[in-house]
NUSE-233118 format. One line per field, with one value per residue: residue number from 0; residue in three letters; chain; x, y, z of N, C-alpha, C in turn. Coordinates in Angstrom, 1 decimal. Example, Ala and Ser with C-alpha at 12.3 -4.5 7.8 and 13.67 -1.06 7.14 Angstrom:
BEGIN
seq	(0;1)
type	(ala;ser)
mol	(A;A)
nx	(13.2;12.8)
ny	(-5.7;-2.2)
nz	(7.8;7.1)
cax	(12.3;13.7)
cay	(-4.5;-1.1)
caz	(7.8;7.1)
cx	(13.2;12.9)
cy	(-3.3;0.0)
cz	(7.8;7.9)
This chain:
BEGIN
seq	(0;1;2;3;4;5;6;7;8;9;10;11;12;13;14;15;16;17;18;19;20;21;22;23;24;25;26;27;28;29;30;31;32;33;34;35;36;37;38;39;40;41;42;43;44;45;46;47;48;49;50;51;52;53;54;55;56;57;58;59;60;61;62;63;64;65;66;67;68;69;70;71;72;73;74;75;76;77;78;79;80;81;82;83;84;85;86;87;88;89;90;91;92;93;94;95;96;97;98;99;100;101;102;103;104;105;106;107;108;109;110;111;112;113;114;115;116;117;118;119;120;121;122;123;124;125;126;127;128;129;130;131;132;133;134;135;136;137;138)
type	(met;val;lys;leu;glu;glu;val;ser;leu;asp;his;val;glu;glu;glu;glu;tyr;thr;asp;thr;asp;ser;ser;ser;val;tyr;ser;ser;asp;asp;asp;glu;asp;asp;val;asp;asn;ile;glu;ser;ile;leu;asp;arg;val;trp;ala;leu;gln;asp;val;ile;pro;ala;lys;thr;arg;lys;ser;ile;ala;asp;lys;cys;ser;thr;val;tyr;gly;trp;gly;lys;thr;ser;ala;asn;phe;leu;gly;asn;ser;ala;trp;val;leu;thr;thr;ser;ala;leu;leu;leu;val;leu;pro;leu;met;ile;glu;leu;glu;his;glu;gln;gly;leu;ile;glu;tyr;glu;lys;met;gln;gln;gln;ser;thr;gln;met;leu;ser;gln;pro;ala;gly;gln;gln;lys;lys;gln;thr;thr;gly;ile;val;pro;pro;gly;phe)
mol	(A;A;A;A;A;A;A;A;A;A;A;A;A;A;A;A;A;A;A;A;A;A;A;A;A;A;A;A;A;A;A;A;A;A;A;A;A;A;A;A;A;A;A;A;A;A;A;A;A;A;A;A;A;A;A;A;A;A;A;A;A;A;A;A;A;A;A;A;A;A;A;A;A;A;A;A;A;A;A;A;A;A;A;A;A;A;A;A;A;A;A;A;A;A;A;A;A;A;A;A;A;A;A;A;A;A;A;A;A;A;A;A;A;A;A;A;A;A;A;A;A;A;A;A;A;A;A;A;A;A;A;A;A;A;A;A;A;A;A)
nx	(-41.0;-42.7;-43.5;-46.3;-46.9;-48.8;-49.2;-49.7;-51.1;-50.7;-48.6;-46.5;-46.3;-45.7;-42.7;-39.6;-37.4;-33.9;-30.6;-29.1;-30.8;-31.4;-32.8;-32.3;-30.0;-30.7;-32.6;-32.4;-33.0;-31.9;-31.8;-34.5;-34.7;-33.3;-34.7;-37.1;-36.1;-35.6;-38.1;-39.1;-37.3;-37.8;-40.9;-40.8;-39.3;-41.2;-43.5;-42.6;-43.3;-45.6;-44.6;-43.6;-44.7;-47.5;-47.1;-44.1;-43.4;-44.7;-42.9;-40.4;-40.6;-41.4;-38.9;-37.2;-38.4;-38.2;-35.5;-34.8;-36.0;-34.2;-32.2;-33.0;-33.3;-30.9;-29.5;-30.6;-30.2;-26.9;-27.0;-27.9;-26.3;-23.3;-24.2;-24.6;-22.0;-20.6;-21.7;-21.2;-18.3;-17.8;-19.3;-18.2;-15.0;-13.8;-14.0;-12.2;-10.1;-9.0;-8.7;-6.5;-4.4;-4.4;-3.7;-1.3;0.3;0.1;2.0;4.2;4.7;5.3;7.9;9.5;9.6;10.8;13.2;14.0;14.1;16.1;18.2;18.0;19.3;21.6;25.1;27.0;28.9;28.7;26.7;27.6;29.3;27.6;26.3;28.1;28.7;31.0;34.2;36.9;39.8;42.5;41.9)
ny	(85.0;82.2;79.4;77.4;74.0;71.6;68.5;65.4;62.1;60.1;60.8;61.0;57.6;57.1;57.9;57.0;55.6;56.1;54.4;56.5;58.4;60.7;59.6;57.0;56.9;57.4;55.3;51.6;48.6;46.8;47.0;46.6;43.8;43.0;43.4;42.1;39.6;39.3;39.5;37.0;35.2;35.6;35.0;32.5;31.2;31.8;30.2;27.5;27.2;25.7;23.3;22.1;19.8;20.4;19.6;19.0;21.7;22.7;21.3;22.2;25.1;24.9;24.2;26.0;28.4;27.2;27.4;30.1;30.9;29.8;31.2;33.6;33.2;33.0;35.3;37.1;36.5;36.3;38.8;39.9;38.7;40.0;42.7;42.5;41.9;44.1;46.0;45.2;45.2;47.8;48.9;47.6;46.8;48.9;51.2;49.9;49.5;52.2;53.2;51.8;52.7;55.3;54.5;54.0;56.1;57.7;56.1;56.3;58.8;59.1;58.0;59.7;61.9;60.8;60.2;62.8;64.1;62.4;63.5;65.9;65.9;64.7;65.3;68.1;67.6;64.8;64.1;64.7;63.0;60.5;61.5;61.9;59.1;56.5;56.8;56.2;54.9;56.5;59.2)
nz	(14.2;15.2;13.2;13.4;12.0;11.1;11.8;9.7;10.7;8.7;7.3;9.3;9.7;7.3;6.9;7.3;9.9;10.6;11.3;11.8;12.9;15.6;17.7;17.7;19.3;21.9;22.5;21.9;20.4;22.0;24.9;24.8;24.6;26.6;29.0;28.3;28.4;31.2;32.6;31.3;32.4;35.2;35.1;34.5;36.7;38.4;37.7;38.3;40.5;39.9;39.1;41.2;43.6;45.9;48.6;48.7;48.6;50.7;52.5;52.2;52.4;55.6;56.2;55.8;57.0;59.5;59.7;59.5;62.0;64.3;63.5;64.0;66.6;67.8;66.8;68.3;71.0;70.7;70.8;72.8;75.0;74.1;74.7;77.6;78.3;77.1;78.9;81.7;81.4;81.0;83.8;85.6;85.1;83.7;86.0;87.5;86.1;86.1;88.9;89.5;87.7;88.7;91.6;90.7;89.6;92.3;93.2;91.7;92.2;95.1;94.9;93.8;95.4;97.7;96.2;95.8;98.4;99.3;97.7;98.7;101.4;101.3;101.0;99.1;98.0;97.7;96.0;93.7;93.0;92.4;90.8;88.5;87.6;86.3;86.8;84.7;85.2;86.3;86.1)
cax	(-42.1;-42.8;-44.9;-47.1;-47.3;-49.9;-48.3;-50.9;-50.8;-50.6;-47.1;-45.8;-46.1;-44.8;-41.4;-38.7;-36.2;-32.7;-29.7;-28.4;-31.2;-30.8;-33.5;-31.7;-28.9;-31.5;-33.2;-32.0;-33.9;-31.1;-32.6;-35.9;-35.0;-33.0;-35.9;-38.0;-35.5;-35.2;-39.1;-39.3;-36.5;-38.8;-42.1;-40.3;-39.1;-42.6;-44.1;-41.7;-44.2;-46.7;-44.0;-43.2;-46.0;-47.7;-46.3;-42.7;-42.9;-44.9;-41.9;-39.4;-41.1;-41.5;-37.8;-36.7;-38.8;-37.5;-33.8;-34.9;-36.2;-33.2;-31.2;-33.4;-33.1;-29.6;-29.1;-31.1;-29.2;-25.8;-26.7;-28.2;-24.9;-22.8;-24.8;-24.4;-20.7;-20.1;-22.4;-20.6;-17.0;-18.1;-19.5;-17.0;-13.6;-13.4;-13.5;-11.2;-8.8;-8.8;-8.1;-5.2;-3.8;-4.2;-2.6;0.1;0.4;0.7;2.9;5.5;5.2;5.9;9.4;9.9;9.8;11.8;14.6;14.3;14.3;17.6;18.9;18.3;19.7;23.3;25.9;26.8;30.1;28.5;25.6;28.3;29.7;26.6;26.0;28.9;28.8;32.0;35.3;38.0;41.3;43.8;41.2)
cay	(84.2;81.1;79.2;75.9;73.2;70.3;67.1;64.2;60.7;59.5;61.6;60.3;56.4;56.9;58.4;55.8;56.0;55.2;54.3;57.8;59.3;60.7;58.8;55.5;57.1;57.1;54.0;50.6;47.5;45.4;47.5;46.2;42.6;42.5;43.8;41.2;38.2;39.1;39.0;35.7;34.4;35.8;34.5;31.0;31.1;31.8;28.8;26.4;26.3;24.7;21.8;21.5;19.7;21.0;18.7;19.4;23.2;23.5;20.7;23.6;26.6;24.8;23.9;27.5;29.1;26.9;28.2;31.3;31.2;29.5;32.3;34.8;33.2;33.0;36.3;37.9;35.6;37.0;40.5;40.5;38.5;41.3;44.1;42.3;41.8;45.3;47.0;44.8;45.5;49.4;49.3;46.7;46.8;50.6;52.0;49.4;50.0;53.8;53.6;51.2;53.8;56.3;54.1;53.7;57.3;58.3;55.2;57.1;60.4;58.7;57.4;61.0;62.6;60.2;60.4;64.0;64.2;62.1;64.3;67.1;65.4;64.3;66.9;68.4;66.5;63.3;64.6;65.0;61.5;59.5;62.0;61.7;57.6;55.7;57.1;55.3;54.9;57.8;60.7)
caz	(14.6;15.1;12.6;13.7;10.6;11.5;10.8;9.9;11.3;7.9;7.1;10.4;9.6;5.7;7.3;7.8;10.6;10.2;12.5;12.1;13.5;16.9;18.5;17.8;19.9;23.0;22.6;21.4;20.7;22.5;25.8;25.1;24.8;27.9;29.7;28.0;28.7;32.6;32.7;31.3;33.4;36.5;35.0;34.4;38.1;39.5;36.8;38.8;42.0;39.5;38.6;42.4;44.1;47.3;49.6;48.8;48.4;52.2;53.2;52.1;53.1;56.9;56.7;55.8;58.4;61.0;59.8;60.1;63.6;65.0;63.3;64.6;67.8;68.0;66.5;69.6;72.0;70.8;70.8;74.1;75.3;73.7;75.6;79.1;78.4;77.2;80.1;82.7;81.5;81.4;84.9;86.4;85.0;83.5;87.1;88.2;85.4;86.2;90.2;89.3;86.9;89.6;92.4;89.9;89.5;93.3;93.5;91.1;92.7;96.0;94.7;93.2;96.4;98.2;95.7;96.1;99.9;99.6;97.2;99.5;103.0;101.0;101.4;97.8;97.4;97.8;94.9;92.2;92.8;92.3;89.3;87.5;87.1;86.6;86.3;84.6;85.7;85.5;86.0)
cx	(-41.8;-43.8;-45.1;-47.2;-48.1;-49.4;-49.6;-50.4;-50.2;-48.8;-46.2;-45.2;-45.2;-43.5;-40.6;-37.6;-34.8;-31.9;-29.3;-29.3;-31.1;-31.6;-33.2;-30.4;-29.4;-32.3;-32.5;-32.8;-33.1;-31.5;-33.8;-35.6;-34.2;-34.3;-36.9;-37.2;-35.6;-37.1;-39.6;-38.6;-37.4;-39.9;-41.5;-39.9;-40.4;-43.3;-43.3;-42.7;-45.3;-46.2;-43.8;-44.6;-46.0;-47.0;-45.1;-43.0;-43.5;-43.6;-40.9;-39.6;-41.1;-40.2;-36.7;-37.0;-38.2;-35.6;-33.9;-35.2;-35.1;-32.2;-31.5;-33.0;-31.7;-28.7;-29.1;-30.1;-27.6;-26.0;-27.0;-26.7;-23.9;-23.3;-24.4;-23.1;-20.1;-20.8;-21.4;-19.3;-17.2;-18.4;-18.3;-15.5;-13.0;-13.0;-12.4;-9.7;-8.1;-8.1;-6.9;-4.4;-3.6;-3.5;-1.5;1.2;0.8;1.7;4.4;5.6;5.4;7.6;9.8;10.4;10.6;12.9;14.8;14.9;15.5;18.4;19.7;19.0;21.2;23.9;26.3;28.2;29.9;27.3;26.4;29.0;29.0;26.0;26.8;29.2;30.1;33.1;36.0;39.3;42.0;43.5;41.2)
cy	(82.9;80.1;77.3;75.1;71.7;69.3;65.8;63.1;59.9;59.7;60.9;58.5;56.2;56.9;57.0;56.2;55.0;54.9;55.5;58.6;59.5;60.2;57.6;55.4;57.0;55.8;52.9;49.5;46.3;45.5;46.8;44.9;42.1;42.7;42.2;39.4;37.9;38.8;37.9;34.9;34.5;34.9;33.0;30.4;31.0;30.4;27.6;26.3;25.4;23.2;21.4;21.1;20.5;20.8;18.9;21.1;23.7;22.4;22.2;24.7;26.2;25.0;25.4;28.2;28.3;27.5;29.2;31.8;30.8;30.8;33.6;34.7;33.6;34.3;37.0;37.2;36.3;38.4;40.7;40.0;39.7;42.5;43.6;42.5;43.3;45.8;46.6;45.3;46.9;49.7;48.7;47.1;48.4;51.2;51.1;49.6;51.5;53.9;52.6;52.2;54.8;56.0;54.0;54.8;57.7;57.2;55.9;58.5;60.3;58.6;58.8;61.6;62.0;60.5;62.2;64.5;63.5;62.9;65.6;66.4;65.2;65.3;66.7;67.6;65.0;63.1;64.3;63.9;60.9;60.3;61.8;60.3;57.2;56.4;56.4;55.8;55.6;59.1;61.2)
cz	(14.4;14.3;12.4;12.1;11.7;10.7;11.1;10.5;10.2;6.9;8.0;10.2;8.3;6.1;8.0;8.6;10.3;11.2;12.8;12.7;15.0;18.0;18.6;18.9;21.4;23.3;21.8;21.5;21.5;24.0;26.3;25.1;25.9;28.8;29.6;28.5;30.3;33.0;32.6;32.0;35.0;36.2;34.8;35.7;38.9;38.8;37.6;40.0;41.2;39.2;40.1;43.2;45.7;48.5;49.8;48.9;50.1;53.2;53.4;52.8;54.6;57.2;56.6;56.8;59.6;60.9;60.2;61.1;64.1;64.6;64.0;66.2;68.6;67.7;67.9;70.5;71.9;70.8;72.3;75.4;75.1;74.7;77.1;79.3;78.7;78.1;81.2;82.6;81.5;83.2;85.9;86.2;84.4;84.9;88.0;87.7;85.9;87.6;90.0;88.6;87.9;90.5;91.9;89.7;91.0;93.9;92.9;92.0;94.1;96.2;94.4;94.4;97.4;97.7;96.1;97.2;100.2;98.9;98.2;100.9;102.2;100.9;99.7;97.5;96.7;95.9;93.8;92.0;92.3;90.9;88.2;87.2;87.3;86.1;86.1;85.1;85.3;85.6;87.1)
């Protein structure tokens, strides 16, 4: 059986935790300090808007907006140009390359047929001389 025991709040406050407690393994004060530092840095950056005059902030925002607009426009233009060039190449150049390769294959096939007809039309003795190559003197 499990025995339940009620612990009063006064009792919990009186206990002192040491560094060897298991709770100190899971959380440390250093982690909390890092979060506080990050928040304070972000707060400081956000507070800079009060330091910079409104006219200067508007000027900086307008310049950033202009640069962003030009970048977006140029990125769209480059993307559209790449699309046009790619589709043009696929529609115009690819069929041409396939046809040229097919024609090259036909030319090679015709050459092979001509060679085979030449070999069949020559007498058997002449075929051997052509296939043996160069004969050294004395043989």
